[in-house]
Biotite code that builds the C-alpha atoms (Angstrom):
import biotite.structure as struc

atoms = struc.array([
    struc.Atom([0.000, 0.000, 0.000], chain_id="A", res_id=1, res_name="MET", atom_name="CA", element="C"),
    struc.Atom([1.295, 3.441, -0.948], chain_id="A", res_id=2, res_name="THR", atom_name="CA", element="C"),
    struc.Atom([0.883, 6.307, 1.517], chain_id="A", res_id=3, res_name="ALA", atom_name="CA", element="C"),
    struc.Atom([-0.900, 9.430, 0.373], chain_id="A", res_id=4, res_name="LEU", atom_name="CA", element="C"),
    struc.Atom([1.202, 12.533, -0.144], chain_id="A", res_id=5, res_name="PRO", atom_name="CA", element="C"),
    struc.Atom([1.090, 15.065, 2.727], chain_id="A", res_id=6, res_name="PRO", atom_name="CA", element="C"),
    struc.Atom([-1.005, 17.543, 0.742], chain_id="A", res_id=7, res_name="THR", atom_name="CA", element="C"),
    struc.Atom([-3.419, 17.258, -2.147], chain_id="A", res_id=8, res_name="GLY", atom_name="CA", element="C"),
    struc.Atom([-4.710, 14.167, -3.862], chain_id="A", res_id=9, res_name="GLY", atom_name="CA", element="C"),
    struc.Atom([-3.244, 11.792, -6.349], chain_id="A", res_id=10, res_name="ARG", atom_name="CA", element="C"),
    struc.Atom([-4.445, 9.983, -9.412], chain_id="A", res_id=11, res_name="ARG", atom_name="CA", element="C"),
    struc.Atom([-4.646, 6.194, -9.390], chain_id="A", res_id=12, res_name="ILE", atom_name="CA", element="C"),
    struc.Atom([-4.133, 4.601, -12.794], chain_id="A", res_id=13, res_name="ALA", atom_name="CA", element="C"),
    struc.Atom([-6.828, 2.197, -13.913], chain_id="A", res_id=14, res_name="SER", atom_name="CA", element="C"),
    struc.Atom([-5.943, -1.356, -14.897], chain_id="A", res_id=15, res_name="GLY", atom_name="CA", element="C"),
    struc.Atom([-6.632, -1.006, -18.592], chain_id="A", res_id=16, res_name="GLY", atom_name="CA", element="C"),
    struc.Atom([-9.010, 1.915, -18.876], chain_id="A", res_id=17, res_name="GLY", atom_name="CA", element="C"),
    struc.Atom([-8.241, 5.367, -20.089], chain_id="A", res_id=18, res_name="THR", atom_name="CA", element="C"),
    struc.Atom([-9.337, 7.210, -16.934], chain_id="A", res_id=19, res_name="ARG", atom_name="CA", element="C"),
    struc.Atom([-7.643, 7.395, -13.572], chain_id="A", res_id=20, res_name="ALA", atom_name="CA", element="C"),
    struc.Atom([-9.179, 7.278, -10.104], chain_id="A", res_id=21, res_name="GLY", atom_name="CA", element="C"),
    struc.Atom([-8.464, 9.937, -7.517], chain_id="A", res_id=22, res_name="PHE", atom_name="CA", element="C"),
    struc.Atom([-7.499, 9.553, -3.843], chain_id="A", res_id=23, res_name="VAL", atom_name="CA", element="C"),
    struc.Atom([-7.135, 12.228, -1.195], chain_id="A", res_id=24, res_name="LEU", atom_name="CA", element="C"),
    struc.Atom([-7.396, 12.587, 2.547], chain_id="A", res_id=25, res_name="HIS", atom_name="CA", element="C"),
    struc.Atom([-9.801, 15.139, 3.982], chain_id="A", res_id=26, res_name="ARG", atom_name="CA", element="C"),
    struc.Atom([-7.118, 16.518, 6.322], chain_id="A", res_id=27, res_name="ALA", atom_name="CA", element="C"),
    struc.Atom([-5.164, 17.582, 3.241], chain_id="A", res_id=28, res_name="ASP", atom_name="CA", element="C"),
    struc.Atom([-7.875, 20.055, 2.253], chain_id="A", res_id=29, res_name="LEU", atom_name="CA", element="C"),
    struc.Atom([-8.538, 23.474, 3.685], chain_id="A", res_id=30, res_name="ALA", atom_name="CA", element="C"),
    struc.Atom([-12.120, 24.311, 4.618], chain_id="A", res_id=31, res_name="TYR", atom_name="CA", element="C"),
    struc.Atom([-13.799, 26.800, 2.287], chain_id="A", res_id=32, res_name="GLU", atom_name="CA", element="C"),
    struc.Atom([-16.544, 29.239, 3.230], chain_id="A", res_id=33, res_name="LEU", atom_name="CA", element="C"),
    struc.Atom([-19.738, 28.018, 1.600], chain_id="A", res_id=34, res_name="ILE", atom_name="CA", element="C"),
    struc.Atom([-20.716, 31.639, 0.947], chain_id="A", res_id=35, res_name="SER", atom_name="CA", element="C"),
    struc.Atom([-17.611, 32.077, -1.229], chain_id="A", res_id=36, res_name="ALA", atom_name="CA", element="C"),
    struc.Atom([-18.535, 29.029, -3.306], chain_id="A", res_id=37, res_name="LEU", atom_name="CA", element="C"),
    struc.Atom([-22.201, 29.884, -3.881], chain_id="A", res_id=38, res_name="ASN", atom_name="CA", element="C"),
    struc.Atom([-21.936, 33.717, -3.760], chain_id="A", res_id=39, res_name="HIS", atom_name="CA", element="C"),
    struc.Atom([-24.572, 34.116, -1.036], chain_id="A", res_id=40, res_name="ASN", atom_name="CA", element="C"),
    struc.Atom([-23.254, 36.141, 1.938], chain_id="A", res_id=41, res_name="PRO", atom_name="CA", element="C"),
    struc.Atom([-26.193, 34.909, 4.084], chain_id="A", res_id=42, res_name="ASP", atom_name="CA", element="C"),
    struc.Atom([-25.163, 31.254, 3.720], chain_id="A", res_id=43, res_name="ASP", atom_name="CA", element="C"),
    struc.Atom([-23.115, 30.049, 6.687], chain_id="A", res_id=44, res_name="GLU", atom_name="CA", element="C"),
    struc.Atom([-20.755, 27.150, 7.230], chain_id="A", res_id=45, res_name="GLY", atom_name="CA", element="C"),
    struc.Atom([-17.620, 25.522, 5.856], chain_id="A", res_id=46, res_name="LEU", atom_name="CA", element="C"),
    struc.Atom([-17.087, 22.810, 3.265], chain_id="A", res_id=47, res_name="VAL", atom_name="CA", element="C"),
    struc.Atom([-14.430, 20.331, 2.296], chain_id="A", res_id=48, res_name="HIS", atom_name="CA", element="C"),
    struc.Atom([-14.972, 19.583, -1.392], chain_id="A", res_id=49, res_name="ARG", atom_name="CA", element="C"),
    struc.Atom([-13.851, 15.975, -1.751], chain_id="A", res_id=50, res_name="LEU", atom_name="CA", element="C"),
    struc.Atom([-14.775, 15.020, -5.314], chain_id="A", res_id=51, res_name="VAL", atom_name="CA", element="C"),
    struc.Atom([-15.794, 17.286, -8.172], chain_id="A", res_id=52, res_name="ASP", atom_name="CA", element="C"),
    struc.Atom([-14.408, 18.301, -11.546], chain_id="A", res_id=53, res_name="ARG", atom_name="CA", element="C"),
    struc.Atom([-12.150, 20.987, -10.067], chain_id="A", res_id=54, res_name="GLN", atom_name="CA", element="C"),
    struc.Atom([-10.743, 18.883, -7.210], chain_id="A", res_id=55, res_name="VAL", atom_name="CA", element="C"),
    struc.Atom([-10.054, 15.771, -9.298], chain_id="A", res_id=56, res_name="THR", atom_name="CA", element="C"),
    struc.Atom([-9.070, 17.566, -12.492], chain_id="A", res_id=57, res_name="GLY", atom_name="CA", element="C"),
    struc.Atom([-11.245, 15.039, -14.357], chain_id="A", res_id=58, res_name="ASP", atom_name="CA", element="C"),
    struc.Atom([-13.499, 16.777, -16.913], chain_id="A", res_id=59, res_name="PRO", atom_name="CA", element="C"),
    struc.Atom([-15.610, 13.602, -17.045], chain_id="A", res_id=60, res_name="ASP", atom_name="CA", element="C"),
    struc.Atom([-16.177, 13.356, -13.264], chain_id="A", res_id=61, res_name="CYS", atom_name="CA", element="C"),
    struc.Atom([-19.733, 12.070, -12.746], chain_id="A", res_id=62, res_name="GLU", atom_name="CA", element="C"),
    struc.Atom([-20.707, 13.604, -9.387], chain_id="A", res_id=63, res_name="PHE", atom_name="CA", element="C"),
    struc.Atom([-19.781, 16.067, -6.652], chain_id="A", res_id=64, res_name="LEU", atom_name="CA", element="C"),
    struc.Atom([-19.393, 15.289, -2.939], chain_id="A", res_id=65, res_name="THR", atom_name="CA", element="C"),
    struc.Atom([-17.947, 16.825, 0.179], chain_id="A", res_id=66, res_name="GLY", atom_name="CA", element="C"),
    struc.Atom([-18.342, 17.501, 3.899], chain_id="A", res_id=67, res_name="VAL", atom_name="CA", element="C"),
    struc.Atom([-20.334, 20.485, 5.164], chain_id="A", res_id=68, res_name="TYR", atom_name="CA", element="C"),
    struc.Atom([-19.823, 21.801, 8.710], chain_id="A", res_id=69, res_name="ARG", atom_name="CA", element="C"),
    struc.Atom([-22.053, 24.274, 10.513], chain_id="A", res_id=70, res_name="MET", atom_name="CA", element="C"),
    struc.Atom([-21.216, 25.679, 13.935], chain_id="A", res_id=71, res_name="GLU", atom_name="CA", element="C"),
    struc.Atom([-23.935, 26.428, 16.528], chain_id="A", res_id=72, res_name="PRO", atom_name="CA", element="C"),
    struc.Atom([-26.382, 29.154, 15.473], chain_id="A", res_id=73, res_name="GLY", atom_name="CA", element="C"),
    struc.Atom([-25.657, 28.960, 11.719], chain_id="A", res_id=74, res_name="MET", atom_name="CA", element="C"),
    struc.Atom([-28.106, 28.966, 8.779], chain_id="A", res_id=75, res_name="ARG", atom_name="CA", element="C"),
    struc.Atom([-28.131, 27.409, 5.305], chain_id="A", res_id=76, res_name="HIS", atom_name="CA", element="C"),
    struc.Atom([-31.019, 29.519, 3.905], chain_id="A", res_id=77, res_name="PRO", atom_name="CA", element="C"),
    struc.Atom([-33.970, 28.133, 1.906], chain_id="A", res_id=78, res_name="PRO", atom_name="CA", element="C"),
    struc.Atom([-33.019, 27.292, -1.657], chain_id="A", res_id=79, res_name="HIS", atom_name="CA", element="C"),
    struc.Atom([-33.387, 24.668, -4.356], chain_id="A", res_id=80, res_name="LEU", atom_name="CA", element="C"),
    struc.Atom([-31.222, 23.150, -7.061], chain_id="A", res_id=81, res_name="HIS", atom_name="CA", element="C"),
    struc.Atom([-33.092, 23.176, -10.355], chain_id="A", res_id=82, res_name="ALA", atom_name="CA", element="C"),
    struc.Atom([-30.633, 20.959, -12.218], chain_id="A", res_id=83, res_name="ALA", atom_name="CA", element="C"),
    struc.Atom([-29.391, 18.466, -9.614], chain_id="A", res_id=84, res_name="SER", atom_name="CA", element="C"),
    struc.Atom([-30.578, 16.064, -6.952], chain_id="A", res_id=85, res_name="ALA", atom_name="CA", element="C"),
    struc.Atom([-28.775, 16.261, -3.604], chain_id="A", res_id=86, res_name="GLU", atom_name="CA", element="C"),
    struc.Atom([-27.987, 13.763, -0.855], chain_id="A", res_id=87, res_name="PHE", atom_name="CA", element="C"),
    struc.Atom([-27.259, 14.440, 2.834], chain_id="A", res_id=88, res_name="TYR", atom_name="CA", element="C"),
    struc.Atom([-25.892, 12.051, 5.458], chain_id="A", res_id=89, res_name="TYR", atom_name="CA", element="C"),
    struc.Atom([-25.503, 13.535, 8.951], chain_id="A", res_id=90, res_name="VAL", atom_name="CA", element="C"),
    struc.Atom([-22.113, 12.591, 10.429], chain_id="A", res_id=91, res_name="LEU", atom_name="CA", element="C"),
    struc.Atom([-22.248, 14.421, 13.779], chain_id="A", res_id=92, res_name="SER", atom_name="CA", element="C"),
    struc.Atom([-24.336, 16.873, 15.762], chain_id="A", res_id=93, res_name="GLY", atom_name="CA", element="C"),
    struc.Atom([-27.952, 17.791, 15.137], chain_id="A", res_id=94, res_name="THR", atom_name="CA", element="C"),
    struc.Atom([-29.765, 20.415, 13.104], chain_id="A", res_id=95, res_name="ALA", atom_name="CA", element="C"),
    struc.Atom([-33.233, 21.485, 12.055], chain_id="A", res_id=96, res_name="LEU", atom_name="CA", element="C"),
    struc.Atom([-33.814, 20.527, 8.426], chain_id="A", res_id=97, res_name="PHE", atom_name="CA", element="C"),
    struc.Atom([-36.522, 21.749, 6.104], chain_id="A", res_id=98, res_name="ARG", atom_name="CA", element="C"),
    struc.Atom([-37.432, 19.705, 3.014], chain_id="A", res_id=99, res_name="LEU", atom_name="CA", element="C"),
    struc.Atom([-40.331, 21.122, 1.002], chain_id="A", res_id=100, res_name="ALA", atom_name="CA", element="C"),
    struc.Atom([-42.970, 21.981, 3.647], chain_id="A", res_id=101, res_name="ASP", atom_name="CA", element="C"),
    struc.Atom([-41.703, 19.684, 6.407], chain_id="A", res_id=102, res_name="GLU", atom_name="CA", element="C"),
    struc.Atom([-39.326, 20.565, 9.241], chain_id="A", res_id=103, res_name="GLN", atom_name="CA", element="C"),
    struc.Atom([-37.605, 18.000, 11.440], chain_id="A", res_id=104, res_name="PHE", atom_name="CA", element="C"),
    struc.Atom([-34.561, 17.603, 13.638], chain_id="A", res_id=105, res_name="GLU", atom_name="CA", element="C"),
    struc.Atom([-31.979, 15.088, 12.440], chain_id="A", res_id=106, res_name="ALA", atom_name="CA", element="C"),
    struc.Atom([-28.746, 13.721, 13.866], chain_id="A", res_id=107, res_name="GLY", atom_name="CA", element="C"),
    struc.Atom([-26.014, 11.189, 13.106], chain_id="A", res_id=108, res_name="PRO", atom_name="CA", element="C"),
    struc.Atom([-26.992, 8.376, 10.794], chain_id="A", res_id=109, res_name="GLY", atom_name="CA", element="C"),
    struc.Atom([-29.827, 10.276, 9.094], chain_id="A", res_id=110, res_name="THR", atom_name="CA", element="C"),
    struc.Atom([-29.815, 10.168, 5.281], chain_id="A", res_id=111, res_name="ALA", atom_name="CA", element="C"),
    struc.Atom([-31.845, 12.473, 3.035], chain_id="A", res_id=112, res_name="MET", atom_name="CA", element="C"),
    struc.Atom([-32.535, 12.436, -0.692], chain_id="A", res_id=113, res_name="TYR", atom_name="CA", element="C"),
    struc.Atom([-33.532, 15.831, -2.078], chain_id="A", res_id=114, res_name="ILE", atom_name="CA", element="C"),
    struc.Atom([-34.820, 15.666, -5.672], chain_id="A", res_id=115, res_name="PRO", atom_name="CA", element="C"),
    struc.Atom([-33.982, 18.477, -8.087], chain_id="A", res_id=116, res_name="ALA", atom_name="CA", element="C"),
    struc.Atom([-36.345, 21.407, -7.602], chain_id="A", res_id=117, res_name="GLY", atom_name="CA", element="C"),
    struc.Atom([-37.253, 20.644, -3.966], chain_id="A", res_id=118, res_name="VAL", atom_name="CA", element="C"),
    struc.Atom([-36.734, 23.533, -1.520], chain_id="A", res_id=119, res_name="ALA", atom_name="CA", element="C"),
    struc.Atom([-34.583, 22.819, 1.522], chain_id="A", res_id=120, res_name="HIS", atom_name="CA", element="C"),
    struc.Atom([-32.742, 24.596, 4.366], chain_id="A", res_id=121, res_name="ALA", atom_name="CA", element="C"),
    struc.Atom([-30.743, 23.841, 7.524], chain_id="A", res_id=122, res_name="ILE", atom_name="CA", element="C"),
    struc.Atom([-30.387, 25.619, 10.884], chain_id="A", res_id=123, res_name="GLU", atom_name="CA", element="C"),
    struc.Atom([-28.210, 24.618, 13.800], chain_id="A", res_id=124, res_name="THR", atom_name="CA", element="C"),
    struc.Atom([-29.315, 25.359, 17.343], chain_id="A", res_id=125, res_name="GLY", atom_name="CA", element="C"),
    struc.Atom([-27.414, 27.525, 19.756], chain_id="A", res_id=126, res_name="ASP", atom_name="CA", element="C"),
    struc.Atom([-25.904, 24.534, 21.595], chain_id="A", res_id=127, res_name="ALA", atom_name="CA", element="C"),
    struc.Atom([-25.027, 22.111, 18.809], chain_id="A", res_id=128, res_name="ASP", atom_name="CA", element="C"),
    struc.Atom([-23.170, 22.245, 15.531], chain_id="A", res_id=129, res_name="GLY", atom_name="CA", element="C"),
    struc.Atom([-23.542, 19.684, 12.764], chain_id="A", res_id=130, res_name="MET", atom_name="CA", element="C"),
    struc.Atom([-21.471, 18.011, 10.078], chain_id="A", res_id=131, res_name="GLU", atom_name="CA", element="C"),
    struc.Atom([-22.821, 16.138, 7.078], chain_id="A", res_id=132, res_name="LEU", atom_name="CA", element="C"),
    struc.Atom([-21.679, 14.426, 3.915], chain_id="A", res_id=133, res_name="LEU", atom_name="CA", element="C"),
    struc.Atom([-23.335, 15.895, 0.825], chain_id="A", res_id=134, res_name="TYR", atom_name="CA", element="C"),
    struc.Atom([-23.442, 14.778, -2.778], chain_id="A", res_id=135, res_name="ALA", atom_name="CA", element="C"),
    struc.Atom([-24.908, 16.151, -5.993], chain_id="A", res_id=136, res_name="PHE", atom_name="CA", element="C"),
    struc.Atom([-25.832, 14.255, -9.141], chain_id="A", res_id=137, res_name="SER", atom_name="CA", element="C"),
    struc.Atom([-24.099, 17.032, -11.116], chain_id="A", res_id=138, res_name="THR", atom_name="CA", element="C"),
    struc.Atom([-20.274, 17.161, -10.986], chain_id="A", res_id=139, res_name="PRO", atom_name="CA", element="C"),
    struc.Atom([-19.804, 20.927, -11.063], chain_id="A", res_id=140, res_name="ASP", atom_name="CA", element="C"),
    struc.Atom([-21.159, 23.513, -8.583], chain_id="A", res_id=141, res_name="LEU", atom_name="CA", element="C"),
    struc.Atom([-21.903, 25.904, -11.453], chain_id="A", res_id=142, res_name="GLN", atom_name="CA", element="C"),
    struc.Atom([-24.190, 23.277, -12.997], chain_id="A", res_id=143, res_name="GLY", atom_name="CA", element="C"),
    struc.Atom([-26.506, 22.525, -10.045], chain_id="A", res_id=144, res_name="ILE", atom_name="CA", element="C"),
    struc.Atom([-28.801, 25.503, -10.662], chain_id="A", res_id=145, res_name="GLY", atom_name="CA", element="C"),
    struc.Atom([-29.084, 26.959, -7.141], chain_id="A", res_id=146, res_name="THR", atom_name="CA", element="C"),
    struc.Atom([-31.955, 29.372, -6.633], chain_id="A", res_id=147, res_name="ARG", atom_name="CA", element="C"),
    struc.Atom([-32.258, 31.159, -3.263], chain_id="A", res_id=148, res_name="TRP", atom_name="CA", element="C"),
    struc.Atom([-35.788, 31.515, -1.938], chain_id="A", res_id=149, res_name="LEU", atom_name="CA", element="C"),
])
């Protein structure tokens, strides 16, 4: 087994195919402000983009995934993605989620499928932060069609 380099990811050659895989360790990535990625100053939290076209350098990357962290008292305002389905899996903490017209609290082990066009939002309470794994069916943030509500 080959150790990962101290920073960044590396390509893994496929056995006989023309495309390479990509391996990285989350600790090798700096958190990014979500507001800087989606150009909404009211959106709060930090993300580690793990797989997408920019991170992997693969123009044919099929999806986008990462880790989203919200500290206590933060908001991910109501919005939808017109061109992409989204998936959440809560890793730690709890938060109040809104999907369409329903609100519910969710914690570790909760998975959510959010079809394209369905409004959703997240709020963390004053005492608890939250971290989740997210994924989009579209491999590029510019292609998910976010519309803030």
